[in-house]
C-alpha positions as CSV (number, residue, x, y, z in Angstrom):
1,M,101.8,2.9,-70.5
2,K,99.9,6.2,-70.9
3,Q,101.1,7.0,-74.1
4,S,100.0,3.5,-75.4
5,I,96.8,4.1,-74.2
6,K,96.3,7.4,-75.6
7,I,97.6,6.2,-79.1
8,S,95.6,2.9,-79.0
9,F,92.0,5.4,-78.7
10,F,93.8,7.3,-81.9
11,L,94.2,4.2,-83.8
12,L,90.6,3.1,-83.2
13,F,89.3,6.2,-85.1
14,L,91.9,7.3,-87.4
15,T,92.9,3.7,-88.7
16,L,89.3,2.8,-89.4
17,S,89.0,5.9,-91.1
18,Q,90.9,4.7,-93.8
19,L,88.8,2.3,-96.0
20,S,86.9,3.6,-98.7
21,W,85.2,1.7,-101.4
22,G,82.0,2.2,-102.9
23,Q,79.3,3.9,-101.3
24,Q,75.8,2.9,-99.9
25,E,73.6,3.8,-97.3
26,H,74.1,4.9,-93.5
27,P,74.3,1.4,-91.9
28,F,73.8,3.5,-88.3
29,T,71.3,6.0,-86.9
30,Y,70.6,8.4,-84.3
31,G,71.0,7.1,-80.5
32,E,73.8,4.3,-81.1
33,E,76.2,3.7,-78.7
34,L,79.3,1.5,-78.8
35,E,81.6,0.6,-75.8
36,F,85.0,-0.9,-75.9
37,E,87.5,-2.2,-73.2
38,V,91.1,-1.6,-73.6
39,S,93.7,-4.3,-72.1
40,Y,97.2,-4.9,-71.5
41,G,98.0,-8.5,-70.9
42,W,95.5,-9.4,-68.0
43,F,95.2,-5.9,-67.2
44,N,92.0,-3.8,-67.9
45,L,93.5,-0.3,-68.5
46,A,90.6,1.8,-69.9
47,D,86.8,2.4,-71.7
48,A,86.1,3.7,-74.9
49,K,82.6,4.6,-76.0
50,M,81.3,6.0,-79.4
51,K,78.0,7.6,-79.1
52,I,75.9,9.5,-81.6
53,A,73.1,12.0,-80.1
54,K,69.7,11.1,-80.3
55,K,68.5,14.1,-82.5
56,P,70.3,15.6,-85.5
57,E,72.1,19.0,-85.1
58,T,71.2,21.6,-88.2
59,I,74.2,23.7,-89.3
60,E,73.1,26.3,-92.7
61,N,69.9,24.5,-92.6
62,K,71.8,20.9,-93.2
63,P,71.3,17.9,-90.9
64,H,74.2,16.8,-89.3
65,Y,75.1,13.8,-86.9
66,K,76.4,14.8,-83.7
67,I,79.1,12.3,-82.5
68,D,81.1,11.7,-79.7
69,V,83.9,9.5,-78.4
70,Y,85.0,9.3,-75.2
71,G,88.1,7.6,-73.6
72,K,88.7,7.2,-69.5
73,T,91.5,5.0,-67.9
74,K,90.6,3.0,-65.1
75,G,91.5,1.0,-62.2
76,A,95.7,0.7,-62.2
77,A,96.1,2.3,-65.1
78,T,95.5,5.7,-63.2
79,I,98.6,5.0,-61.7
80,F,100.4,6.2,-64.8
81,G,98.1,9.4,-64.7
82,R,94.5,9.7,-65.6
83,V,93.2,9.9,-69.1
84,N,89.4,11.2,-69.5
85,D,89.2,12.6,-73.3
86,N,86.4,13.5,-75.7
87,W,86.6,13.9,-79.5
88,G,83.4,15.0,-81.4
89,T,82.3,15.6,-85.0
90,I,79.4,17.3,-86.3
91,W,79.0,15.4,-89.7
92,D,77.3,16.3,-92.5
93,V,74.2,13.4,-93.1
94,N,74.4,14.3,-97.0
95,S,78.2,15.1,-97.9
96,K,79.5,12.7,-95.4
97,L,82.3,15.2,-94.2
98,P,82.5,17.4,-91.0
99,S,81.6,20.8,-90.5
100,V,83.0,20.7,-87.2
101,S,85.6,19.0,-84.9
102,Y,86.2,19.5,-81.4
103,R,88.8,17.6,-78.6
104,H,88.4,18.1,-74.8
105,I,92.0,16.5,-73.3
106,E,92.1,15.6,-69.8
107,E,95.4,14.0,-69.3
108,G,97.3,14.2,-65.9
109,K,97.5,17.5,-65.5
110,Y,97.2,18.4,-69.2
111,R,94.2,20.2,-70.6
112,K,93.4,20.8,-74.4
113,H,90.0,22.5,-75.7
114,E,90.1,22.9,-79.5
115,K,87.5,23.3,-81.9
116,V,87.7,23.4,-85.6
117,F,85.2,24.6,-88.3
118,F,85.7,23.0,-91.7
119,D,84.9,24.6,-95.2
120,Q,85.0,21.7,-97.3
121,Q,84.2,23.8,-100.5
122,K,86.9,26.4,-99.9
123,E,89.4,23.5,-98.5
124,K,90.0,25.5,-95.2
125,A,90.0,24.6,-91.6
126,R,90.0,27.3,-89.0
127,M,91.1,26.1,-85.5
128,Q,90.5,27.7,-82.2
129,L,92.1,26.9,-79.1
130,F,90.7,27.4,-75.7
131,D,92.2,27.9,-72.0
132,K,92.4,25.1,-69.6
133,E,88.5,25.6,-68.3
134,N,87.4,26.1,-71.9
135,K,86.1,29.6,-71.4
136,T,88.3,32.1,-73.1
137,L,89.5,31.6,-76.7
138,K,93.6,31.5,-76.7
139,E,94.5,31.3,-80.0
140,E,93.0,31.0,-83.6
141,N,94.5,29.8,-86.6
142,E,93.8,28.8,-90.6
143,Y,94.9,26.2,-92.3
144,L,94.8,25.5,-96.2
145,L,93.6,21.9,-97.1
146,P,94.7,19.8,-99.8
147,G,91.1,18.5,-100.5
148,K,88.1,17.3,-98.8
149,V,89.0,15.8,-95.2
150,Q,87.6,13.7,-92.6
151,D,88.5,14.4,-88.8
152,I,89.3,11.5,-86.4
153,V,85.7,11.0,-85.5
154,S,84.2,11.1,-88.9
155,G,86.6,9.1,-90.6
156,F,85.4,5.9,-88.9
157,Y,81.7,6.7,-89.7
158,Y,82.2,7.3,-93.4
159,L,83.7,3.9,-93.2
160,R,80.7,2.6,-92.0
161,T,78.8,3.8,-95.4
162,L,81.0,2.2,-97.7
163,D,80.7,-1.3,-99.6
164,L,83.8,-3.4,-98.5
165,R,82.6,-6.7,-99.9
166,N,84.9,-6.5,-103.4
167,L,87.9,-6.0,-101.5
168,K,90.5,-8.3,-102.4
169,V,93.2,-9.7,-100.3
170,G,96.4,-7.1,-100.6
171,D,94.2,-4.0,-101.9
172,T,95.4,-0.9,-100.5
173,V,93.3,2.5,-100.0
174,N,94.2,5.9,-98.8
175,I,92.4,8.7,-97.2
176,L,93.0,12.3,-96.6
177,G,92.3,13.5,-92.8
178,F,93.2,16.5,-90.7
179,F,94.2,16.0,-87.1
180,D,96.1,18.3,-84.8
181,K,97.2,20.5,-87.6
182,E,98.5,18.0,-89.6
183,I,97.6,16.1,-93.1
184,Y,97.3,12.2,-93.0
185,N,97.1,10.1,-96.0
186,I,97.3,6.6,-94.6
187,K,97.6,3.6,-96.4
188,L,95.3,0.6,-95.1
189,I,96.2,-2.9,-96.2
190,Y,93.1,-5.5,-96.6
191,E,94.4,-9.0,-95.3
192,G,91.5,-11.0,-95.8
193,Q,88.1,-12.5,-93.5
194,E,87.9,-14.2,-90.3
195,R,84.8,-15.7,-88.1
196,I,85.4,-14.4,-84.6
197,D,83.9,-14.8,-81.0
198,T,82.8,-11.4,-79.6
199,E,80.9,-10.4,-76.6
200,I,78.2,-9.6,-78.8
201,G,78.4,-13.5,-80.5
202,E,80.2,-14.7,-83.1
203,K,81.0,-12.3,-86.1
204,D,82.4,-12.6,-89.7
205,T,84.7,-10.0,-90.0
206,Y,87.2,-8.3,-92.5
207,I,90.6,-7.8,-91.4
208,F,92.9,-4.7,-92.2
209,S,96.4,-3.9,-91.3
210,P,97.5,0.0,-91.6
211,Q,100.8,0.8,-92.5
212,I,102.3,2.8,-89.7
213,P,105.4,5.0,-89.5
214,K,108.2,3.1,-87.6
215,N,108.6,4.6,-84.1
216,K,109.6,3.6,-80.8
217,L,106.3,2.2,-79.5
218,F,105.0,-0.6,-82.3
219,R,106.8,-3.8,-83.1
220,G,106.8,-4.8,-87.0
221,D,106.2,-3.6,-90.6
222,F,102.3,-3.7,-89.7
223,P,101.8,-3.7,-86.1
224,V,98.2,-2.9,-85.9
225,T,95.3,-5.4,-86.8
226,V,91.6,-4.4,-87.3
227,W,88.5,-6.7,-87.2
228,V,85.3,-5.0,-88.8
229,T,82.1,-6.9,-88.8
230,Q,80.7,-7.9,-92.4
231,D,77.1,-7.2,-91.6
232,Q,75.1,-4.2,-92.3
233,N,76.2,-2.3,-89.3
234,K,80.0,-2.6,-90.2
235,I,81.6,-2.3,-86.8
236,P,84.9,-2.7,-85.3
237,V,85.1,-5.5,-82.9
238,K,88.5,-5.9,-82.3
239,I,91.8,-3.8,-82.4
240,K,94.8,-5.6,-81.9
241,A,98.6,-3.3,-81.6
242,N,102.0,-5.1,-81.1
243,L,104.5,-3.1,-79.1
244,F,107.8,-3.6,-78.2
245,L,106.6,-4.9,-75.0
246,G,103.3,-7.1,-75.3
247,S,100.4,-6.1,-77.0
248,L,97.3,-3.8,-76.6
249,N,93.9,-5.1,-77.3
250,L,90.7,-3.0,-77.7
251,E,87.6,-5.4,-77.6
252,L,84.0,-4.0,-78.3
253,K,81.9,-4.9,-75.1
254,S,78.2,-3.8,-75.8
255,A,76.2,-2.3,-78.9
256,S,73.3,-0.7,-78.7
257,G,71.0,1.3,-80.5
258,L,72.2,-0.3,-83.9
259,R,70.0,0.1,-86.7
260,Y,70.0,-3.3,-87.9
């Protein structure tokens, strides 16, 4: 169960990063906050939050969004091990590429503190790993990138700057991402549109399914479905992952600080 929760958080932010089609103005702004609930059957297992800092952060005289994503187990789910994770990105407003990404992972007794510095022009990434207390640098490595990349958080916000209106059912797109020392190039398939009830009202949505390598956790060739609003905000309101035993659901519970 703990592994299912962890992978669901990953899917929420990596899967959505695959949608790329025609650029447009940023549909979000400083201070935006999205809150999600993770459930398995009747059980509410965890909360997740996506938050943009209220003020810009400056790197090399360029404005950046500082964006944090939090995932935390609650209730009965803590029996399987407590999860309290924070992923983050410092994302260039103009280039729409990450300059820095970071992770602070607390899962049971496991701890991981990591920071990645991207040189998008030279196509390199420098990764730093710290000790359990996040005080002492333990390891530093440099990785060559096959092109300009998004990280696990920035990919989702890149999605929201794009125009999805001209997609046709069956269209597929790919995007390059760097996460946990690996390069990801995931194919995403557009499945159509649907109007659904959400905690923030009825929403017209785009539906997408990522093509995920076969593994022991998911059931079927396209086990994950993602619903993204068709309005100017383009926020995810629902994700469903079909597991070999039941299904895991992520649903938007509240949204504040939206631009539109």
